[in-house]
Residue frames as qw, qx, qy, qz and C-alpha x, y, z in Angstrom:
[[0.023, 0.873, 0.486, 0.035, 0.05, 0.04, -0.02],
 [0.402, 0.489, -0.050, 0.773, 1.36, 3.40, -0.96],
 [0.362, -0.617, -0.456, 0.530, 1.88, 5.83, 1.91],
 [0.177, -0.376, 0.156, 0.896, 2.45, 8.75, -0.39],
 [0.567, 0.700, 0.353, -0.253, -0.29, 10.09, -2.81],
 [0.682, 0.265, 0.395, 0.555, 0.99, 10.24, -6.31],
 [0.104, 0.983, 0.125, -0.087, 2.24, 13.75, -6.82],
 [0.612, 0.591, -0.232, 0.473, 5.25, 15.59, -8.10],
 [0.626, -0.734, -0.019, 0.261, 7.99, 15.90, -5.50],
 [0.161, 0.874, -0.457, -0.042, 11.35, 17.64, -5.72],
 [0.700, 0.333, -0.611, 0.162, 14.36, 15.45, -6.23],
 [0.065, 0.371, -0.701, 0.606, 15.32, 15.99, -2.56],
 [0.600, -0.126, 0.344, -0.711, 11.84, 15.41, -1.22],
 [0.903, 0.182, -0.289, -0.259, 11.43, 12.15, -3.47],
 [0.539, 0.352, -0.702, 0.303, 14.87, 10.90, -2.13],
 [0.180, -0.305, 0.602, -0.715, 14.03, 11.80, 1.46],
 [0.796, -0.026, 0.109, -0.595, 10.60, 9.95, 1.20],
 [0.888, 0.206, -0.408, -0.048, 12.30, 6.86, -0.24],
 [0.320, 0.344, -0.720, 0.510, 14.88, 6.93, 2.61],
 [0.424, -0.229, 0.472, -0.738, 12.18, 7.06, 5.15],
 [0.908, 0.116, -0.119, -0.384, 10.27, 4.31, 3.49],
 [0.686, 0.345, -0.614, 0.186, 13.56, 2.22, 3.39],
 [0.016, -0.368, 0.671, -0.644, 14.15, 2.88, 7.11],
 [0.669, -0.121, 0.318, -0.661, 10.66, 1.81, 7.96],
 [0.910, 0.204, -0.308, -0.186, 11.07, -1.47, 5.99],
 [0.412, 0.423, -0.715, 0.373, 14.29, -2.09, 7.68],
 [0.280, -0.267, 0.611, -0.691, 12.70, -1.79, 11.14],
 [0.810, 0.042, 0.133, -0.570, 9.55, -3.76, 10.14],
 [0.977, 0.154, 0.063, -0.129, 11.02, -6.58, 8.26],
 [0.758, -0.370, 0.368, 0.391, 14.85, -6.48, 8.25],
 [0.113, -0.626, 0.430, 0.641, 17.53, -5.47, 5.90],
 [0.307, 0.119, 0.854, 0.403, 16.58, -8.11, 3.18],
 [0.238, 0.740, 0.620, -0.106, 13.33, -6.14, 2.77],
 [0.072, -0.790, 0.058, 0.607, 15.07, -3.06, 1.79],
 [0.493, 0.191, 0.613, 0.587, 14.88, -3.40, -2.08],
 [0.063, 0.118, -0.265, -0.955, 14.23, -0.84, -4.75],
 [0.286, -0.335, -0.705, -0.555, 11.00, -2.53, -5.57],
 [0.407, -0.493, -0.721, 0.266, 9.78, -2.62, -2.01],
 [0.204, -0.414, -0.170, 0.871, 10.63, 1.00, -1.43],
 [0.098, -0.084, -0.507, -0.852, 9.09, 2.05, -4.84],
 [0.369, -0.469, -0.736, -0.320, 5.78, 0.28, -3.95],
 [0.367, -0.504, -0.590, 0.514, 5.74, 1.81, -0.54],
 [0.110, -0.484, -0.046, 0.867, 5.97, 5.31, -1.76],
 [0.527, 0.706, 0.411, -0.232, 3.89, 4.96, -4.92],
 [0.205, 0.789, -0.416, -0.404, 6.84, 5.50, -7.29],
 [0.907, 0.382, -0.159, -0.082, 8.42, 3.54, -9.98],
 [0.867, -0.220, 0.165, 0.416, 11.60, 1.13, -9.74],
 [0.580, 0.465, 0.115, 0.659, 13.12, 3.48, -12.40],
 [0.185, -0.911, -0.007, -0.368, 12.53, 6.57, -10.24],
 [0.698, -0.682, 0.207, 0.068, 14.54, 5.04, -7.40],
 [0.853, 0.140, 0.194, 0.465, 17.23, 3.93, -9.81],
 [0.251, 0.813, 0.061, 0.522, 17.45, 7.51, -10.97],
 [0.425, -0.854, 0.150, -0.259, 18.07, 8.57, -7.16],
 [0.676, -0.574, 0.460, -0.038, 20.25, 5.68, -5.97],
 [0.288, 0.611, -0.692, -0.254, 21.60, 3.90, -8.97],
 [0.595, 0.011, -0.796, -0.113, 20.92, 0.38, -7.41],
 [0.765, -0.535, -0.352, -0.061, 19.81, -1.49, -4.38],
 [0.727, -0.163, -0.248, 0.620, 23.27, -1.09, -2.98],
 [0.193, 0.331, -0.027, 0.923, 23.24, 2.60, -3.52],
 [0.536, -0.606, -0.308, -0.501, 19.85, 2.73, -1.71],
 [0.827, -0.448, -0.291, 0.176, 21.30, 0.88, 1.19],
 [0.536, 0.038, -0.167, 0.827, 24.46, 3.10, 1.31],
 [0.144, -0.478, -0.091, -0.862, 22.19, 6.24, 1.25],
 [0.710, -0.571, -0.328, -0.248, 20.06, 4.60, 4.05],
 [0.765, -0.302, -0.300, 0.484, 23.15, 3.98, 6.18],
 [0.281, 0.295, -0.048, 0.912, 24.35, 7.48, 5.60],
 [0.350, -0.582, -0.188, -0.710, 21.02, 9.02, 6.51],
 [0.799, -0.485, -0.355, -0.025, 20.73, 6.71, 9.66],
 [0.698, -0.166, -0.279, 0.638, 24.22, 7.44, 10.81],
 [0.130, 0.373, -0.050, 0.917, 23.86, 11.21, 10.61],
 [0.571, -0.574, -0.195, -0.554, 20.58, 11.19, 12.50],
 [0.857, -0.369, -0.322, 0.164, 21.95, 8.64, 15.11],
 [0.627, 0.025, -0.265, 0.732, 25.32, 10.38, 15.67],
 [0.054, -0.553, -0.052, -0.830, 23.62, 13.76, 16.00],
 [0.704, -0.598, -0.175, -0.341, 21.49, 12.36, 18.92],
 [0.879, -0.248, -0.249, 0.323, 24.37, 10.62, 20.47],
 [0.436, 0.332, -0.135, 0.825, 26.70, 13.64, 20.12],
 [0.284, -0.634, -0.016, -0.719, 24.13, 15.88, 21.81],
 [0.831, -0.515, -0.167, -0.125, 23.76, 13.33, 24.77],
 [0.799, -0.025, -0.216, 0.561, 27.45, 13.02, 25.09],
 [0.203, 0.435, -0.135, 0.867, 27.92, 16.78, 25.44],
 [0.576, -0.601, -0.109, -0.543, 25.02, 16.89, 27.94],
 [0.912, -0.320, -0.206, 0.152, 26.75, 14.04, 29.97],
 [0.605, 0.227, -0.191, 0.739, 30.11, 15.82, 29.85],
 [0.037, -0.487, 0.135, -0.862, 28.55, 18.95, 31.18],
 [0.004, 0.051, 0.798, -0.600, 26.77, 17.05, 33.99],
 [0.510, 0.069, 0.061, -0.855, 23.34, 17.69, 32.66],
 [0.888, 0.131, -0.213, -0.385, 22.70, 14.09, 31.70],
 [0.743, -0.398, 0.538, -0.020, 23.69, 10.73, 32.96],
 [0.034, 0.435, -0.785, -0.441, 26.22, 8.69, 30.67],
 [0.467, 0.201, 0.853, -0.119, 23.44, 5.98, 30.54],
 [0.494, 0.700, 0.190, -0.480, 21.70, 8.08, 27.90],
 [0.211, 0.659, -0.631, -0.352, 24.68, 7.74, 25.63],
 [0.222, -0.169, 0.960, -0.001, 24.75, 3.97, 26.14],
 [0.481, 0.423, 0.651, -0.407, 21.15, 3.67, 25.68],
 [0.521, 0.720, -0.050, -0.456, 21.01, 5.65, 22.43],
 [0.169, 0.552, -0.767, -0.281, 23.92, 3.75, 21.00],
 [0.284, 0.030, 0.955, -0.075, 22.50, 0.25, 21.94],
 [0.509, 0.578, 0.479, -0.420, 18.98, 1.34, 20.64],
 [0.284, 0.689, -0.399, -0.534, 20.67, 2.56, 17.36],
 [0.145, 0.407, -0.861, -0.268, 21.98, -0.78, 16.63],
 [0.174, 0.153, 0.945, -0.232, 19.14, -2.79, 17.99],
 [0.308, 0.633, 0.624, -0.339, 15.66, -1.27, 17.68],
 [0.276, 0.788, -0.095, -0.542, 16.62, 1.23, 14.97],
 [0.911, 0.350, 0.217, -0.017, 18.10, -1.44, 12.84],
 [0.198, 0.863, -0.458, -0.074, 21.68, -0.21, 12.28],
 [0.456, -0.404, 0.792, 0.032, 23.19, -3.64, 13.48],
 [0.745, 0.301, 0.594, -0.039, 21.07, -5.62, 11.08],
 [0.543, 0.834, 0.019, -0.099, 21.85, -3.32, 8.26],
 [0.043, -0.778, 0.620, 0.088, 25.56, -3.30, 8.91],
 [0.582, -0.189, 0.791, -0.018, 25.60, -7.12, 9.20],
 [0.720, 0.549, 0.409, -0.117, 23.61, -7.47, 6.03],
 [0.331, 0.897, -0.259, -0.135, 25.93, -5.23, 4.17],
 [0.238, -0.598, 0.764, 0.054, 29.00, -7.13, 5.33],
 [0.630, 0.029, 0.775, -0.042, 27.42, -10.60, 4.50],
 [0.678, 0.649, 0.344, -0.022, 26.29, -9.53, 0.99],
 [0.710, 0.077, 0.230, 0.661, 29.73, -8.03, 0.18],
 [0.148, 0.832, 0.248, 0.474, 28.59, -4.46, 0.24],
 [0.614, -0.452, -0.316, 0.564, 31.07, -3.38, 2.90],
 [0.250, 0.143, 0.077, 0.955, 31.64, 0.06, 1.23],
 [0.332, -0.642, -0.437, -0.534, 28.11, 0.81, 2.09],
 [0.637, -0.569, -0.373, 0.362, 29.39, 0.90, 5.76],
 [0.483, 0.185, -0.047, 0.855, 31.51, 3.99, 4.94],
 [0.228, -0.644, -0.142, -0.716, 28.84, 6.54, 5.72],
 [0.753, -0.600, -0.259, -0.081, 28.45, 4.91, 9.15],
 [0.773, -0.192, -0.132, 0.590, 32.08, 4.81, 9.86],
 [0.340, 0.358, 0.055, 0.868, 32.63, 8.26, 8.69],
 [0.384, -0.707, -0.155, -0.573, 29.83, 9.78, 10.80],
 [0.814, -0.516, -0.203, 0.174, 31.20, 7.90, 13.85],
 [0.675, 0.091, -0.034, 0.731, 34.66, 9.24, 13.05],
 [0.083, 0.569, 0.139, 0.806, 33.46, 12.71, 12.76],
 [0.639, -0.696, -0.215, -0.247, 31.45, 12.52, 16.01],
 [0.846, -0.325, -0.144, 0.397, 34.50, 11.16, 17.83],
 [0.487, 0.261, 0.008, 0.834, 36.74, 13.94, 16.42],
 [0.170, -0.675, -0.157, -0.701, 34.25, 16.61, 17.51],
 [0.758, -0.621, -0.188, -0.068, 33.86, 15.09, 20.96],
 [0.798, -0.090, -0.120, 0.583, 37.62, 14.73, 21.31],
 [0.244, 0.509, -0.007, 0.825, 37.98, 18.46, 20.63],
 [0.393, -0.648, 0.020, -0.653, 35.85, 19.25, 23.74],
 [0.874, -0.319, -0.353, 0.100, 37.03, 16.28, 25.85],
 [0.460, -0.831, 0.309, 0.041, 39.36, 16.65, 28.80],
 [0.367, 0.647, -0.667, -0.033, 42.99, 15.81, 27.74],
 [0.023, -0.332, 0.930, -0.159, 43.94, 12.22, 28.08],
 [0.714, 0.142, 0.469, -0.500, 40.40, 10.83, 28.04],
 [0.265, -0.148, 0.881, 0.362, 40.30, 7.70, 25.90],
 [0.575, 0.417, 0.172, -0.683, 37.28, 8.81, 23.63],
 [0.443, 0.433, -0.660, -0.426, 38.49, 6.70, 20.71],
 [0.183, 0.082, -0.963, 0.179, 38.83, 3.58, 22.66],
 [0.332, 0.223, 0.666, -0.630, 35.64, 4.19, 24.57],
 [0.598, 0.396, -0.129, -0.685, 33.80, 4.62, 21.27],
 [0.389, 0.288, -0.844, -0.229, 35.18, 1.35, 19.85],
 [0.028, -0.017, -0.931, 0.364, 34.27, -0.45, 22.92],
 [0.423, 0.331, 0.414, -0.735, 30.73, 1.03, 23.10],
 [0.577, 0.417, -0.366, -0.598, 30.00, 0.45, 19.35],
 [0.378, 0.215, -0.896, -0.093, 31.27, -3.16, 19.37],
 [0.091, 0.085, 0.859, -0.497, 29.34, -3.98, 22.45],
 [0.463, 0.367, 0.299, -0.750, 26.21, -2.53, 21.09],
 [0.549, 0.369, -0.568, -0.490, 26.55, -4.17, 17.73],
 [0.243, 0.113, -0.958, 0.102, 27.26, -7.63, 19.33],
 [0.230, 0.167, 0.735, -0.616, 24.36, -7.09, 21.63],
 [0.561, 0.358, -0.062, -0.744, 22.06, -6.21, 18.85],
 [0.580, 0.321, -0.673, -0.327, 23.01, -9.43, 16.98],
 [0.621, -0.031, -0.779, 0.079, 23.51, -12.06, 19.78],
 [0.122, -0.324, 0.537, -0.769, 22.69, -10.32, 23.18],
 [0.768, -0.155, 0.061, -0.619, 19.18, -11.83, 23.56],
 [0.930, 0.077, -0.348, -0.092, 20.50, -15.40, 22.90],
 [0.483, 0.347, -0.602, 0.533, 23.63, -15.12, 24.72],
 [0.265, -0.362, 0.435, -0.781, 22.03, -13.70, 27.85],
 [0.882, -0.109, -0.059, -0.455, 19.40, -16.38, 27.82],
 [0.853, 0.218, -0.459, 0.117, 22.08, -19.02, 27.43],
 [0.388, 0.277, -0.577, 0.664, 24.15, -17.69, 30.22],
 [0.435, -0.606, -0.631, 0.213, 21.25, -17.04, 32.59],
 [0.252, -0.204, -0.201, 0.925, 21.96, -13.28, 32.75],
 [0.257, 0.731, 0.395, -0.494, 19.59, -10.27, 32.66],
 [0.630, 0.594, 0.361, 0.347, 18.92, -9.11, 29.08],
 [0.099, 0.981, -0.054, 0.159, 20.48, -5.56, 29.88],
 [0.804, -0.452, 0.106, 0.371, 23.80, -7.10, 30.95],
 [0.638, 0.315, 0.234, 0.663, 25.72, -5.81, 27.99],
 [0.012, 0.831, 0.154, 0.534, 24.39, -2.26, 28.49],
 [0.589, -0.807, 0.042, -0.015, 25.32, -2.31, 32.11],
 [0.798, -0.174, 0.184, 0.547, 28.91, -3.53, 31.24],
 [0.405, 0.575, 0.231, 0.673, 29.13, -0.75, 28.65],
 [0.267, -0.901, -0.077, -0.334, 27.99, 1.94, 31.24],
 [0.722, -0.645, 0.115, 0.221, 30.34, 0.69, 33.85],
 [0.722, 0.042, 0.213, 0.657, 33.29, 0.74, 31.45],
 [0.261, 0.709, 0.231, 0.613, 32.31, 4.21, 30.22],
 [0.466, -0.867, -0.057, -0.166, 31.92, 5.69, 33.80],
 [0.834, -0.376, 0.111, 0.387, 35.32, 4.09, 34.72],
 [0.629, 0.272, 0.240, 0.688, 37.05, 5.60, 31.78],
 [0.033, 0.803, 0.202, 0.560, 35.55, 9.06, 32.48],
 [0.647, -0.750, -0.125, -0.052, 36.37, 9.05, 36.15]]
């Protein structure tokens, strides 16, 4: 069913509408559902229209990864700055990161890209994280291991999104164990 009435959109609006539909499909049905045909059907456009904007399914996925990465890193960056200023608990940074990889689909999308050989589509994610870390490092206290903290947090969040539920059940641990461990490590490194 089309969510957008058939009307003329600017190229930017058409692209943004397609990316939102792709994100919705990712969250609803997983990365394998993010196809040009499915997105075109969802927004009431043609396959050719999406080819014009993205070039291929791989191009759509790369654009989706970039769009998601920019939105997610903006939220996490703002939360990190609030936490550094003492206006927010570091838990918000951990929760936003874990949610981005889990419920917002970034972990599934990244895994799908790697498994299908579309690793260059991860570049927008890696570039957005790198930009955020560099920006935060500029305002960080000297000697704080922000790059290492980021690596640790991202890898824990990604691993938790992919295997956290199964692993915690198998080990008889609470489901939020990885989040708790990430928070403890972050607080320790900041202290």
